[in-house]
N, C-alpha and C positions, 0 to 999 in steps of 0.2 A: 504494500500500500504506500502510495506517495502523497495522497491528498484525502483529507477527511472533511466532508461538508456537513454542516449542521443547519437544521431548521432553527428559527429564532424563538418565537413564542412557544413556550412549553418544552423547549429543548436546551437552549443556552440560558435564556432569561425567563424569570417568572414575572410576566407582564400582567397577569390576571387582575391583581389589585387595582392597577391604574385603569385598565380597560373596563373593569366592572364599575369603578367609580364614575367613569365617563358615561357609561350607559345609564347608571342611576341618576346622574345629573341631568341627562336628557329626559329621562322619565319624569323627573321633578318639574321640568319645564312644561310637561304635559299634564301636570297635577296627578301623577301616578306614584304610588308608593315604591320604595326601593325594593329591589330583588336581593335575596341573600347571596353572598359570594359563592356558596356551595352550589347554587343553581347556575351561576354565570360561568364559573371556572371550567366546566367540561366543554363548553362551546367556544372558548377563546381561540383555540387553534384553527377554528373554521372561519375566523375573520368577521368582518362587519356584516356580511349576509346573515350569519348565524346569530350574531348579537341582536340585530334588528328584528329578526324573526322571534327570538326569545323575548325581547323587551317590548315589542309593539305588534307582533304578528304580521310584520311587513316583509314581503319577499321581493327579490329583484324585479319581478314583472309588475309590481305595484307602482302606480303613478307617483306615489310619495317617496319611493325608495331613494332616488338620487339625492333629493333634498335632505332627507333624514340621514343618509350616509354621510353627506358632506358635513352636516352639523355634528354628528357623532365624532368624526375625525377631527373637527375643529376643537371640540371640548377635550378630546384625548390629547391632542398636540399641546394643549395648555398645561397638561400634567403628565407628560410623557414618561418621566422616570421618578416621580415623587415617591412611589412605594415599590417600584420594580426592583428586583434583586436578581443576582445570579443564583441559579440553583446551587445548593450546597455541593461542593466537589467539582464544579465546572472550572473554577480558577486553577485548581491543582491539575485537572485534566489538560487544560490548554498549556500550562507551563511545562508539563511533561511531554506533550507532543512537540513543543518547540525545542525542548532540550534534546529530544531524540531526532531532530531535524525532519519532522513530519509537518508538512504544511496543512493548514486548515482554512476553511472559508465558510461563508454564510449564504444560504439560498432560502429565501423566504417569500411568501406571497404578500407580505406587508409592503405598502408603497415606499418608494425610496425616500420620500420627504420625511417619513417617520423612521425608517430603518437606519439611515446614516447618522442622524443626531442621537439616536438611542445607543448605537454602538459606540459613538464617540464619547458619550457620557460615562461609559464603563471602560474607556481606554482600550476598546477592542478594534476600532476602525483601522488603525494603522498596523495592527498585528495580523489582520486577516489577509490571506493570499488573494482572496477574491470576495466580492460582495455582490450578490445578484438579488434584486428586489422584485416585487410583483409587477412592476412596470418597466423592468429592464429589457424584456423581450415581449413580443406580442402574445405568446401563449404561456399560461402559468401552469403549475402543477395541478393535476396529475400528468400533464404533458411533460415530456423529458427536456424540453427546450432550455429551461433555466439551468438545469444541471449540466447539460452539454456546453452551454455558454460559460458556466463556471470553470469547466475543465479547460476551455480555450484560454480564459483569463489567467488561470493558474499554471498553464503549461503542463497539464497532466492528461493521461488517457482515461476514458471511462472505466476500463477494466482494472485500473490501479487506483480507483477511487471508491470510497464508501460514503453513503449518505445516512445521517442519523436524524430521525424526526419522530413525531408523536401522533401522526395521523395516517390512515390507510393510503391516502393519496401520495404521501411521501414514499411509501414502499412501491406503489405503482409507478411513480415517476422515476425512481432509481432503477428499477428493473427494466423499464422501457428504455432507459439511457445506457443499459449494459453495466450498471454498477451493482454492488451489493448494498442491501438495505438493512439498517438496524433500527429497532423501535425503542424510543425512550419511554419506558413504562411509567416513569416518575412525572411525565408531562400531563397534558390535559386530555386524558382518555376517559370518556364517560362510562358509566356502569353498564350501559346498553351496547358498548362496543366490545369486540372480541379480537384483540391484536394477535392472539395465537393462531387465528385463522387467516391472517394477512399474508402469509408465506414469506415473512421476513427471514433474513439470514441469521438474526439473533435478536433476543429481547434483553434490554438493559434495565435492571431494577434501579440503578444509580449511575451517575455519570462515570464514576471510576471503573465500572464494569467494562467500559469500552477498552480500557488499557489491558484488562485481562484477556479480552477477546483478541486484541491485536497480538498479544504475546503468544496466545495459543495458535493463531494463524502463522506467525513467524516460526514457531517450533515445528509446525507440521510441514512447512515448505520443503526442507531437505528430504523428508520421507517421501513426499509426493514426487519430487524430482527423481529420487532413486527408483521409485516404482515406474516412472515414465521411461527411464533408460533401460 
């Protein structure tokens, strides 16, 4: 492996508190009571469409959707990293990858206007080998285009790249791009979702589990090479 790509929300950063607060602020503008964080958290990885459906029953084909999405993102931008934190273990994970000369990058469906300042706030922007946002290319995950673009930016081949995310579309996009896919079980996975059925290459209970998986892969390579010869 030469390149490790990460989803952002629910994989590198715990953004749910700020996104949830933004949704509840918008609900307050409509004289609606706040939703508990435990209801909001599982839908965060699915972006503004899922948040607006949960908060207002509004879907993308609704005539109100564009206006309400713009307002939600405006509120969120005003509190982008007030309560957001790195998931426990992510900082150690990234430091170890860098120490071992493994490049890493970010591929997210989040708009670039939110992605870049958020990464900069956590001193991650300059460290990443590539950053691909939801508006970097015409088609977003589950299409493979974003992941393939990230490989071009980082100078890596898909077959030597893995993608870590917390949604089924992350697995679908990675496999469509010819990459291995790992699922961050610690992310925003709802109780009605079944990541064990997503056909991922591994399930990670914590960020540090990625290091164990990489070591296991490295240890297996000489055996595989010997069998091939």
